[in-house]
DOSELO-862493 format. One line per 8 residues: number of its first residue (from 0); their letters; for each residue x, y, z of C-alpha. Coordinates in Angstrom, 3 decimals. Example, Ala and Ser with C-alpha at 12.3 -4.5 7.8 and 13.67 -1.06 7.14 Angstrom:
0) AS) 12.300:-4.500:7.800; 13.670:-1.060:7.140
# end
This chain:
0) MFGDEIFY) 0.000:0.000:0.000; 2.749:2.425:1.004; 4.732:1.552:-2.116; 1.709:2.309:-4.329; 1.360:5.759:-2.757; 5.012:6.540:-3.469; 4.569:5.361:-7.046; 1.497:7.528:-7.665
8) FSVVLVSL) 3.144:10.514:-5.991; 6.192:10.070:-8.230; 3.979:9.906:-11.337; 2.165:13.111:-10.346; 5.432:14.874:-9.548; 7.037:13.857:-12.839; 3.880:14.904:-14.717; 3.899:18.340:-13.061
16) LLILLLLF) 7.599:18.802:-13.822; 6.979:17.800:-17.438; 4.098:20.280:-17.719; 6.257:23.042:-16.236; 9.076:22.168:-18.621; 6.724:22.268:-21.606; 5.243:25.593:-20.449; 8.703:27.086:-19.957
24) SYLLIRKL) 9.778:25.855:-23.383; 6.662:27.365:-24.978; 7.229:30.743:-23.314; 10.914:30.697:-24.235; 10.191:29.871:-27.872; 7.478:32.530:-27.980; 9.840:35.127:-26.505; 12.611:34.234:-28.949
32) TENNRRAR) 10.155:34.359:-31.837; 8.878:37.783:-30.756; 12.430:39.090:-30.331; 13.264:37.817:-33.797; 10.163:39.473:-35.267; 11.011:42.736:-33.475; 14.575:42.648:-34.811; 13.291:42.060:-38.367
40) VEKLKEDY) 10.835:44.959:-38.043; 13.619:47.270:-36.842; 15.823:46.163:-39.736; 13.013:46.864:-42.219; 12.446:50.287:-40.667; 16.096:51.174:-41.209; 15.901:49.927:-44.804; 12.789:52.010:-45.587
48) RLALFQYL) 13.438:55.117:-43.472; 15.186:57.264:-46.077; 12.870:56.289:-48.929; 9.755:57.063:-46.871; 11.183:60.371:-45.657; 11.978:61.423:-49.211; 8.507:60.405:-50.377; 6.716:62.321:-47.593
56) KEERDEFP) 8.959:65.354:-47.139; 10.502:65.822:-50.579; 7.312:64.800:-52.425; 8.811:62.040:-54.543; 6.320:60.764:-57.100; 6.383:57.133:-55.976; 7.290:55.119:-52.925; 9.504:52.290:-54.229
64) VNFRSPLE) 8.297:49.532:-51.892; 5.532:47.023:-52.459; 4.365:45.326:-49.275; 4.963:41.599:-49.331; 4.525:40.575:-45.684; 2.768:41.645:-42.464; 6.164:42.557:-41.022; 6.720:45.078:-43.803
72) VKALLELT) 3.320:46.595:-43.124; 4.108:46.821:-39.412; 7.513:48.390:-40.073; 6.059:51.014:-42.403; 3.155:51.707:-40.032; 5.593:52.456:-37.224; 7.785:54.559:-39.507; 4.830:56.554:-40.816
80) SGFAKVLG) 3.568:57.060:-37.271; 6.957:58.379:-36.203; 7.117:60.809:-39.125; 3.547:61.970:-38.417; 4.700:63.063:-34.950; 7.767:65.032:-36.050; 7.074:66.329:-39.562; 4.999:69.497:-39.782
88) GDAVRERI) 3.133:71.286:-42.523; -0.229:70.771:-44.190; 1.320:69.314:-47.340; 3.228:66.632:-45.404; 0.203:65.744:-43.291; -1.869:65.391:-46.457; 0.723:63.051:-48.023; 0.782:60.995:-44.815
96) REFAETRF) -3.006:60.716:-44.942; -2.999:59.679:-48.603; -0.179:57.183:-48.026; -1.974:55.627:-45.033; -5.293:55.408:-46.841; -3.635:53.779:-49.872; -1.241:51.380:-48.154; -2.722:50.570:-44.735
104) QSYIFKGL) -6.495:50.506:-45.256; -6.981:46.732:-45.359; -4.535:46.148:-42.476; -6.218:48.716:-40.216; -9.678:47.481:-41.241; -8.727:43.998:-40.006; -7.519:45.588:-36.764; -10.871:47.326:-36.228
112) THRRWSIR) -12.732:44.016:-36.506; -10.258:41.967:-34.429; -11.522:40.168:-31.335; -8.673:41.561:-29.192; -9.355:44.956:-27.624; -5.717:46.110:-27.799; -5.527:45.537:-31.556; -8.781:47.433:-32.121
120) MNALYWIE) -7.472:50.333:-30.029; -4.197:50.438:-32.005; -6.204:50.636:-35.230; -8.195:53.576:-33.821; -5.009:55.384:-32.749; -3.553:54.992:-36.241; -6.719:56.319:-37.871; -6.523:59.433:-35.705
128) EFNMRNMT) -2.775:59.840:-36.113; -2.904:59.564:-39.909; -6.133:61.590:-40.148; -7.668:58.832:-42.296; -11.030:59.715:-43.864; -11.864:56.470:-45.680; -12.825:54.357:-42.653; -16.303:55.764:-42.066
136) VPLTRLYD) -18.220:52.510:-42.520; -16.121:50.275:-40.205; -15.953:53.074:-37.605; -19.754:53.342:-37.605; -20.069:49.577:-37.227; -17.711:49.604:-34.250; -19.500:52.560:-32.648; -22.888:50.828:-33.011
144) SAKLTKSE) -21.651:47.379:-31.927; -22.570:45.784:-28.601; -18.907:45.051:-27.836; -17.896:48.732:-27.890; -15.847:49.594:-24.775; -15.581:52.985:-23.126; -11.959:53.461:-24.250; -12.938:52.712:-27.825
152) EVQLLKIY) -15.858:55.127:-27.611; -13.621:57.974:-26.377; -11.123:57.323:-29.162; -13.916:57.121:-31.726; -15.276:60.454:-30.498; -11.841:62.012:-31.042; -11.883:60.697:-34.609; -15.400:62.063:-35.141
160) IMNDDADI) -14.212:65.423:-33.819; -11.231:65.288:-36.186; -13.642:64.628:-39.063; -16.002:67.405:-37.854; -18.938:65.017:-37.579; -22.230:66.933:-37.390; -23.550:64.629:-34.641; -20.732:65.312:-32.191
168) PKKLIDPR) -22.917:67.345:-29.745; -25.497:64.544:-29.675; -22.827:61.863:-29.207; -21.260:63.777:-26.287; -24.539:64.631:-24.590; -25.848:61.069:-24.922; -22.779:58.782:-24.952; -22.868:54.996:-25.170
176) HPLTEFDY) -20.906:54.733:-21.896; -20.889:57.121:-18.918; -18.002:59.550:-19.517; -16.049:61.355:-16.798; -15.252:65.050:-16.626; -11.673:64.135:-17.558; -12.949:62.344:-20.683; -14.947:65.398:-21.736
184) GSLFQSMS) -11.970:67.675:-21.074; -9.780:65.505:-23.278; -12.370:65.654:-26.062; -12.730:69.435:-25.813; -8.958:69.837:-26.046; -8.980:67.983:-29.376; -11.592:70.336:-30.870; -10.986:73.220:-33.225
192) GQQLDRFI) -11.928:76.745:-32.226; -15.115:76.600:-34.276; -16.159:73.316:-32.712; -15.592:74.726:-29.238; -17.637:77.804:-30.158; -20.497:75.496:-31.112; -20.534:74.019:-27.618; -20.292:77.452:-26.014
200) GLFEELPL) -23.446:78.322:-27.940; -25.130:75.188:-26.548; -23.927:75.825:-22.984; -27.367:76.068:-21.338; -28.452:72.791:-22.959; -25.433:70.804:-21.723; -25.413:68.525:-18.660; -23.490:69.967:-15.704
208) MIRYALIE) -20.466:67.687:-16.083; -19.996:68.791:-19.694; -20.364:72.436:-18.660; -17.636:72.009:-16.051; -15.265:70.385:-18.560; -16.021:73.062:-21.164; -15.243:75.921:-18.742; -11.950:74.290:-17.764
216) SIGIRGRQ) -10.999:73.755:-21.413; -11.702:77.416:-22.178; -9.330:78.435:-19.386; -6.598:76.081:-20.596; -6.842:77.364:-24.166; -6.587:80.954:-22.972; -8.511:82.501:-25.861; -9.159:86.079:-24.795
224) SDSPFLQG) -12.220:86.149:-27.063; -13.910:83.771:-24.608; -13.509:86.155:-21.656; -16.958:87.813:-22.071; -18.560:84.360:-21.893; -16.662:83.536:-18.685; -17.457:86.942:-17.250; -21.148:86.285:-17.876
232) LLDDQSVE) -20.900:83.036:-15.904; -19.807:84.969:-12.803; -23.494:85.838:-12.281; -24.637:82.222:-12.570; -26.825:80.916:-9.755; -24.597:77.852:-9.375; -21.681:78.404:-6.973; -19.718:75.650:-8.733
240) IRIRALKA) -20.125:77.362:-12.115; -18.924:80.671:-10.641; -15.909:78.996:-9.033; -14.931:77.273:-12.272; -15.417:80.466:-14.270; -13.112:82.325:-11.855; -10.569:79.519:-12.138; -10.673:79.726:-15.946
248) IVEMEYYL) -10.243:83.508:-15.779; -7.190:83.033:-13.554; -5.875:80.358:-15.932; -6.041:82.718:-18.926; -4.637:85.634:-16.864; -7.546:87.864:-17.758; -7.892:91.288:-16.145; -11.208:91.510:-14.312
256) APTLLTKH) -12.526:94.881:-13.115; -12.389:95.161:-9.285; -16.068:96.035:-9.148; -16.884:92.664:-10.731; -14.641:90.789:-8.341; -15.585:92.175:-4.928; -18.869:90.251:-4.606; -16.928:87.013:-4.975
264) LVSSSWQE) -14.468:88.061:-2.259; -17.339:88.102:0.241; -19.007:84.904:-0.986; -20.293:82.340:1.538; -18.221:79.704:-0.312; -14.567:79.606:0.756; -13.615:78.085:-2.630; -15.187:81.042:-4.412
272) RLMAIKAC) -13.397:83.500:-2.110; -10.124:81.655:-2.773; -10.447:81.800:-6.567; -11.461:85.472:-6.392; -8.297:86.233:-4.417; -6.201:84.432:-7.020; -7.762:86.666:-9.674; -6.516:89.690:-7.710
280) EFIRSPEL) -2.990:88.870:-8.873; -3.830:90.251:-12.321; -5.653:93.329:-11.013; -3.466:94.842:-8.260; -5.928:97.623:-7.491; -5.997:99.609:-4.210; -9.753:99.037:-4.170; -9.048:95.463:-3.111
288) LSYLEDLI) -6.882:96.266:-0.094; -9.681:96.391:2.470; -11.221:93.130:1.212; -7.896:91.315:1.330; -7.175:92.688:4.793; -10.461:91.225:6.044; -9.736:87.900:4.369; -6.467:87.471:6.279
296) GDQSFYVR) -8.721:86.562:9.202; -10.845:84.132:7.147; -11.943:80.834:8.689; -10.217:78.934:5.871; -6.450:78.569:6.108; -6.146:78.535:2.316; -8.095:81.779:1.977; -5.986:83.478:4.690
304) SQAAQALL) -2.762:82.383:3.046; -3.844:83.445:-0.444; -5.042:86.828:0.836; -1.697:87.528:2.529; 0.171:86.471:-0.620; -2.009:88.755:-2.750; -1.402:91.700:-0.416; 2.329:91.185:-0.706
312) RLDSGKEL) 2.079:91.900:-4.438; 0.039:95.104:-4.076; 1.394:98.576:-3.501; 1.080:99.357:0.214; 0.294:95.677:0.773; 3.464:94.949:2.702; 2.837:97.895:5.013; -0.701:96.671:5.613
320) LRQVAATR) 0.648:93.191:6.477; 2.987:94.794:9.039; 0.018:96.554:10.628; -1.939:93.292:10.770; 1.035:91.474:12.328; 1.493:94.214:14.948; -2.069:95.176:15.872; -4.628:92.523:14.842
328) EDTYARDM) -6.206:90.713:17.770; -6.887:87.637:15.647; -3.969:85.274:16.317; -4.432:83.416:13.020; -4.381:86.666:11.049; -1.230:87.881:12.839; 0.565:84.562:12.262; -0.354:84.526:8.582
336) AEQWLERG) 0.811:88.130:8.088; 4.123:87.358:9.823; 4.681:84.219:7.711; 4.234:86.076:4.429; 6.292:89.030:5.562; 9.134:86.585:6.262; 8.698:84.966:2.860; 8.620:88.369:1.168
344) SV) 11.891:89.388:2.777; 13.758:86.325:1.520
# end
């Protein structure tokens, strides 16, 4: 009985070791094969680099390579992608688009319909990077398919924006998957000025999350022509909208009249008071001195600190900080004034 147990245990052990050996051999062969494929792709890229550069940049009439294998397609895809990132000019971008549409269409089409998510995503990235316009039908099929993932939807929306699709507002307002504010911000950053203007015109019809992302994108872009729109939002009933509008105004370094700013300096929201103080940096008006002096004693540490910092930049602000440090009964206000006076003397 005991001998049988040892025998069966030995059989199981040898079987497990054999399985592990086979698995290791498979992974090793796969790794060597992939390394070999990668080396061949890199060699092909070096062989084709000059010819492709001359075709794209120097507008040679023909590209002297006919694709004969998937590795050649992969090598030229990577080369074209690299040139798309570093070569500028409308003429070059147009030649890249024409080259991609002529040489890569069938390869990228297969990628869009592949069962693996990563391959489908790579195909979408290439379509955007090459600005391809001849993939409308497969893109629509992917967008309408049940297997569409959120990442694919976001990338598809970027392509639709690139192609100036008329249904972009509808697709963003009613997406297939719930999108985050970050997603919307990324999409707004990929829009042209005219496309962004279209959404500004639709502002009141947009869900709140899209409004927030739009305001932030306006601030990041820094178009001074958008400042009247942001200024109008400072009277919005929503505290969050007012805060974000102030933040965008600060981001674009827009000069706001002191009379428009003071009501935000006395807001019941400490975040609104904070953003209003930050806007004072671009105003530097003596009209703000008394408001900033009061805000040094604010309940919020961040508001106190920002108010003291703003005073330090204003004429007579340093003298006012000295008075606060010497005479104010509020311990927090005195400490904050002293801290910023020390920083200002460094």
